[in-house]
C-alpha positions as CSV (number, residue, x, y, z in Angstrom):
1,M,-32.1,46.8,6.8
2,K,-30.3,44.9,9.6
3,E,-28.1,42.1,8.5
4,L,-29.6,38.5,8.8
5,V,-28.4,36.2,11.6
6,S,-28.6,32.4,10.9
7,I,-29.0,30.5,14.2
8,I,-27.8,26.9,14.0
9,M,-29.7,24.5,16.3
10,P,-29.3,20.7,16.1
11,S,-31.9,18.8,18.1
12,Y,-32.3,15.3,19.5
13,N,-34.9,14.3,22.1
14,T,-35.1,17.7,23.7
15,A,-38.9,18.1,23.8
16,S,-38.7,19.0,27.5
17,F,-36.4,22.0,26.8
18,I,-36.6,23.2,23.2
19,G,-39.8,25.2,23.6
20,K,-38.0,27.5,26.1
21,T,-35.0,27.7,23.9
22,I,-37.1,28.8,20.9
23,E,-38.8,31.4,23.1
24,S,-35.4,32.8,24.1
25,V,-34.8,33.4,20.4
26,L,-38.2,34.9,19.8
27,A,-37.5,37.3,22.7
28,Q,-34.4,38.7,21.0
29,T,-34.3,42.5,20.6
30,Y,-32.5,41.9,17.3
31,K,-35.4,40.7,15.1
32,N,-33.7,39.9,11.7
33,W,-32.8,36.3,12.2
34,E,-33.6,32.8,10.9
35,L,-33.6,29.8,13.2
36,L,-32.5,26.6,11.5
37,I,-33.5,23.6,13.6
38,V,-32.3,20.2,12.4
39,D,-34.0,17.4,14.2
40,D,-31.9,14.2,14.2
41,C,-34.8,11.6,14.3
42,S,-36.0,12.4,17.8
43,T,-38.1,9.6,19.4
44,D,-40.0,12.0,21.7
45,N,-42.5,14.7,20.7
46,T,-39.9,17.3,19.7
47,D,-41.6,17.9,16.4
48,E,-44.9,18.7,18.1
49,V,-43.3,21.2,20.3
50,V,-41.4,22.9,17.4
51,L,-44.5,23.1,15.2
52,R,-46.4,25.0,17.8
53,Y,-44.4,28.1,17.0
54,D,-45.9,29.7,13.9
55,D,-43.1,32.0,12.8
56,E,-41.8,32.1,9.3
57,R,-38.3,32.8,10.6
58,I,-38.2,29.3,12.1
59,I,-37.0,26.7,9.6
60,Y,-37.6,23.1,10.7
61,L,-35.5,20.4,9.0
62,Q,-35.6,16.7,9.8
63,N,-32.9,14.2,9.1
64,K,-34.0,11.0,7.3
65,K,-31.7,8.9,9.5
66,N,-30.0,9.6,12.8
67,S,-26.7,11.3,11.8
68,G,-25.3,13.1,14.9
69,A,-24.8,16.7,15.8
70,A,-21.9,17.3,13.4
71,L,-23.8,16.4,10.3
72,S,-26.9,18.2,11.6
73,R,-24.9,21.4,12.1
74,N,-23.5,20.9,8.6
75,K,-27.0,20.6,7.2
76,A,-28.2,23.8,8.9
77,L,-25.1,25.7,7.8
78,K,-25.6,24.6,4.1
79,N,-29.1,26.1,4.3
80,A,-28.1,29.3,6.2
81,K,-28.6,32.6,4.4
82,G,-27.3,35.1,7.0
83,K,-24.2,37.2,7.2
84,W,-23.9,36.3,10.8
85,I,-23.8,32.7,12.0
86,A,-24.7,32.0,15.6
87,F,-25.0,28.7,17.5
88,L,-27.6,27.6,20.1
89,D,-28.2,24.0,21.3
90,S,-31.8,23.0,21.8
91,D,-31.7,22.9,25.6
92,D,-29.8,26.2,26.2
93,L,-31.1,29.8,26.5
94,W,-30.1,33.3,25.4
95,Y,-30.8,36.6,27.2
96,P,-32.9,38.9,25.1
97,T,-30.1,41.3,24.1
98,K,-27.6,38.5,23.1
99,L,-27.7,39.0,19.3
100,E,-28.0,42.8,19.5
101,E,-25.1,43.3,21.9
102,Q,-22.7,40.8,20.2
103,I,-23.2,42.1,16.7
104,K,-22.7,45.7,17.9
105,F,-19.5,44.6,19.7
106,M,-18.2,42.8,16.5
107,K,-19.1,45.6,14.2
108,K,-17.6,48.3,16.4
109,K,-14.3,46.3,16.8
110,R,-14.4,44.9,13.2
111,Y,-14.2,41.4,14.5
112,S,-15.2,38.3,12.5
113,F,-15.3,35.7,15.3
114,S,-16.4,36.2,18.9
115,Y,-18.0,34.6,22.0
116,T,-19.5,35.8,25.3
117,S,-19.6,34.7,28.9
118,Y,-22.4,32.4,30.1
119,E,-23.8,30.9,33.3
120,E,-24.9,27.4,34.1
121,I,-28.4,26.2,34.9
122,D,-29.7,22.8,35.8
123,E,-32.5,20.8,34.2
124,N,-35.1,22.8,36.2
125,D,-33.8,26.2,35.0
126,V,-32.1,26.9,38.4
127,L,-28.8,28.7,38.4
128,N,-26.0,26.6,40.0
129,G,-23.8,29.6,40.8
130,V,-21.3,28.9,38.0
131,T,-20.3,31.6,35.5
132,V,-17.8,30.9,32.7
133,I,-15.7,33.6,31.0
134,G,-12.6,33.3,28.9
135,P,-9.5,34.8,27.3
136,K,-9.9,38.3,25.8
137,K,-8.3,37.1,22.6
138,I,-7.9,33.6,21.2
139,T,-5.3,33.0,18.5
140,E,-4.9,29.8,16.5
141,S,-2.4,28.4,19.0
142,G,-4.6,29.4,21.9
143,M,-7.6,27.6,20.4
144,Y,-5.5,24.4,20.1
145,H,-4.7,24.8,23.8
146,Y,-8.3,24.4,24.7
147,C,-11.9,24.9,23.5
148,W,-12.5,28.2,25.3
149,P,-15.8,29.4,23.7
150,G,-19.1,28.0,24.9
151,C,-21.0,26.8,21.7
152,L,-24.1,28.7,22.7
153,T,-22.2,32.0,22.7
154,V,-20.3,31.8,19.4
155,M,-20.9,34.1,16.4
156,Y,-19.0,34.5,13.2
157,D,-19.1,36.5,10.0
158,A,-20.0,34.1,7.2
159,E,-19.2,36.7,4.5
160,K,-15.6,36.7,5.6
161,I,-15.2,33.2,6.9
162,G,-17.6,31.1,4.8
163,K,-19.9,28.3,5.7
164,I,-17.7,25.9,7.7
165,Q,-18.3,22.2,7.3
166,I,-16.7,19.7,9.7
167,A,-15.9,16.0,9.8
168,D,-18.5,13.5,11.2
169,I,-17.2,13.0,14.7
170,K,-19.4,12.0,17.6
171,K,-18.1,14.5,20.2
172,N,-16.4,17.8,20.2
173,N,-17.8,18.7,16.8
174,D,-18.2,22.4,17.9
175,Y,-14.6,22.5,18.8
176,A,-13.7,21.0,15.4
177,M,-15.6,24.0,13.9
178,W,-13.8,26.6,16.0
179,L,-10.4,25.0,14.9
180,K,-11.4,25.6,11.3
181,I,-12.6,29.2,11.9
182,I,-9.6,30.2,13.9
183,K,-7.4,29.6,10.9
184,K,-9.2,32.5,9.3
185,A,-9.8,34.9,12.1
186,N,-8.9,35.4,15.8
187,C,-11.7,35.0,18.3
188,Y,-12.6,37.8,20.8
189,H,-14.4,37.6,24.1
190,Y,-17.3,40.0,24.9
191,D,-17.2,40.0,28.6
192,K,-20.8,39.8,29.5
193,V,-23.1,37.0,30.5
194,L,-25.6,36.7,27.6
195,A,-26.5,33.0,27.7
196,Q,-27.4,30.1,30.0
197,Y,-25.9,26.6,29.5
198,R,-28.0,23.8,30.7
199,K,-25.9,21.2,32.5
200,R,-27.7,18.0,32.3
201,S,-26.9,14.5,33.7
202,G,-25.1,12.5,31.0
203,S,-23.6,15.5,29.3
204,I,-20.0,15.4,28.0
205,S,-18.8,17.6,30.8
206,N,-19.9,14.9,33.3
207,H,-17.9,12.0,31.7
208,G,-14.6,10.6,33.0
209,Y,-11.1,11.5,31.9
210,L,-10.6,8.4,29.9
211,K,-13.6,9.2,27.6
212,M,-12.5,12.8,27.4
213,I,-9.0,11.7,26.3
214,K,-10.5,9.4,23.7
215,W,-12.8,12.1,22.2
216,H,-10.1,14.7,22.1
217,Y,-7.7,12.4,20.5
218,K,-10.2,11.5,17.8
219,L,-10.9,15.2,17.3
220,F,-7.3,16.1,16.5
221,R,-6.6,12.8,14.6
222,D,-9.8,12.4,12.6
223,A,-11.3,15.9,12.3
224,D,-8.1,17.9,12.1
225,N,-5.9,15.4,10.4
226,K,-3.0,15.5,12.8
227,N,-0.6,12.6,13.1
228,C,-0.8,10.2,16.1
229,I,2.0,11.9,18.1
230,V,0.7,15.4,17.6
231,S,-2.9,14.3,18.4
232,L,-1.7,12.8,21.7
233,L,0.3,15.8,22.6
234,L,-2.6,18.2,21.9
235,T,-4.9,16.0,23.9
236,L,-2.6,16.1,26.9
237,Q,-2.2,19.9,26.4
238,N,-6.0,20.2,26.5
239,L,-6.2,18.4,29.8
240,L,-3.6,20.8,31.3
241,F,-5.4,24.0,30.0
242,G,-8.7,22.5,31.0
243,S,-7.5,22.6,34.6
244,W,-6.2,26.1,34.1
245,K,-9.7,27.2,32.8
246,K,-11.3,25.9,35.9
247,I,-9.0,28.0,38.0
248,R,-8.8,31.2,35.9
249,Y,-12.1,31.4,34.0
250,V,-14.8,29.5,35.9
251,K,-16.3,31.6,38.7
252,K,-18.3,29.9,41.4
253,V,-20.6,31.5,44.0
254,S,-21.0,29.5,47.2
């Protein structure tokens, strides 16, 4: 029996995209998975779209009040039963061999925490020519330098690391989770594009530097319990390594 994978998917007003996201999970060559969708009081018809998929592996949970992505991920993780924990936002996509290849990579190397490369698409599923890779190995200090893994590519071994719970912060809650996991295991890169990140207008990556500084500071101060000075230094360090990532790990095709 293949080991169970629990796929964590928070959702809020993604009726236009979540169907394709679910279908990318259904198309996986690795079949022993459960998809835990936590809807955060969507005001569109997300529930109608999700309920079209009659598959016992899809577990649909709904928050009683709008709680944010951090608490939605926490809720999904509390209900997860798998050895492997994977993450997929409700507007992103996986290639069919994503789970199979990543698990094979981790088991062969005996890794507990890994991520893959991914490419970007727009709101109409069109590739924009951007591919994002990353460092081969991320240590604890390296993860504090910058949030290298794309959330949609991350997988970890829950039997060795546990079910991580994070603080209720509005932004960077995936990064807060990686900072907890990295204290238990290094993170390794599988150098293959196995996912597609949907870059939408209004996403965090499209906001200005002042907001980015504020969100990173709150991450280190509120979620990671660093003091004010350390939080500020880590925030500035993130800006520096963010620029380095664009040079070293973001490939653009003109």
